[in-house]
C-alpha positions, 0 to 999 in steps of 0.5 A, a space after each residue: 510433560 506439556 501436552 500438544 494440541 489435540 488432532 480435533 482442535 488442530 483440525 478445527 483451527 485449520 477449518 476456522 483459518 480457511 473460513 476466515 481467509 475465504 471470507 476476506 478473499 470472497 469480495 475479490 473473487 466476486 469482483 473477478 467473477 462479475 467482470 466476466 458477466 454481462 451487465 444483466 447477469 451482474 445485477 441478476 437476482 438471485 446472484 449468479 455465481 458460476 453458472 452464467 454466460 462468460 464473456 470478455 467484452 467488458 475488458 475490451 469495452 473499457 480498453 476502448 473507452 480508456 487507455 488502461 496503460 496510461 493509468 497503470 504507468 501513473 500508478 507505478 510512478 506514484 507508488 514507487 516515487 512516493 516510496 523512494 521519497 519517503 525512504 529518503 526522509 524516513 531512514 535518517 529520521 528513524 536512525 536518529 530516533 533509534 540510536 540518538 533518542 531524546 526525552 521527547 523521542 516517543 512524544 514525537 513518534 506518537 505525534 507523527 502517528 496521531 496525524 493519521 487519525 485526522 480525517 483526510 477531508 480536514 486538510 482538503 481545503 488548505 492542500 488544494 489551495 497550496 497545490 493550486 498556488 504552486 501549480 501542482 494540481 493534476 501533476 505527478 510531482 504533487 501526488 508523489 509529495 502528498 502520498 509520501 506525506 500521508 504514509 510517512 508516519 507509518 514508514 518512520 514507525 516501521 523503520 524505527 521498530 526495525 532499527 531498535 532491534 539492531 545492536 548499537 555497538 555495531 554502529 559504534 564499531 563502524 564509527 571507530 573504524 572511520 565510517 562516516 555518517 552516510 556510510 554508517 547508514 548505507 553500508 552498515 545499518 541498511 543491509 542489516 535491516 534489509 528485511 524490515 526495509 523491504 517489508 516497509 517498501 512493499 507496504 508503502 507501495 500497496 498503500 500508495 497504490 490503493 489511495 483514492 481520496 487524494 488521487 481523485 480530488 487532485 487529478 483529472 487526466 495527466 496524473 490520474 492513477 488506476 483509482 481514477 480509472 475505476 471511478 471513471 466507470 461510475 456515471 450519472 447514467 448509473 453504475 455499470 457493475 460488470 465494467 466496474 468489476 473489470 476495471 477493478 480487476 485490472 487495477 488490483 491485478 498488478 499489486 496482487 501479483 506483487 504481493 503473491 510473489 513477495 509474501 515470504 519477504 513481507 512476512 519475514 520483514 513484518 516479523 523481523 526482530 520479533 523473536 530474539 
């Protein structure tokens, strides 16, 4: 008869899990707390954790200096636009590799993933020249394209993994019933892989939302997202930590809210097909 986990070990694992979770969450908590401090309290030694003069002047000040909502809308456009473009490319690609594989399919997948290992700065000069020649600098379209391309390998890999869990016989039956290629993908494959597709969408939105390297280098004002909004509060006169924290809190708040309400769907999608 198999022995269960002892109560002591169960309590220990629970405490360890909470400790690790708190360590991961602490930087976010510290950022939020610092956003309600004065600049003097933000740099105080020793640091003030909960006992300090709480204020909302940082949020009022950054809204007066920068239009938060214009940066927010750019982040929404870039995240959703790059995700939609990525899905249009990745779903057919993942379908082809999952259900019509060749001897080189795995090589192609590995090659796509290997592109993520190259430092982004290695492609900075050619991409900047291309964007300048095509008039895409500081444009939403240009950033949507670049965000789509840098996250495309991950999208294809995730969708390929989900599609491989779907029996190919179902798609063959749809073909025998006269379904066209478009209907096979949109009406048969996509609904069956919806949890995996949803988690892919959420992950890509988060990655695009948090991208800072390309958004800071390829934009100035018109297409600047929230990453540029945060960077604008770091000046040659010094770092204003309280205002930087307030800007960071405003930048991460929307994606934290989305992640909180979508956590069940995200976990379901990431474990899709894990247990047969």
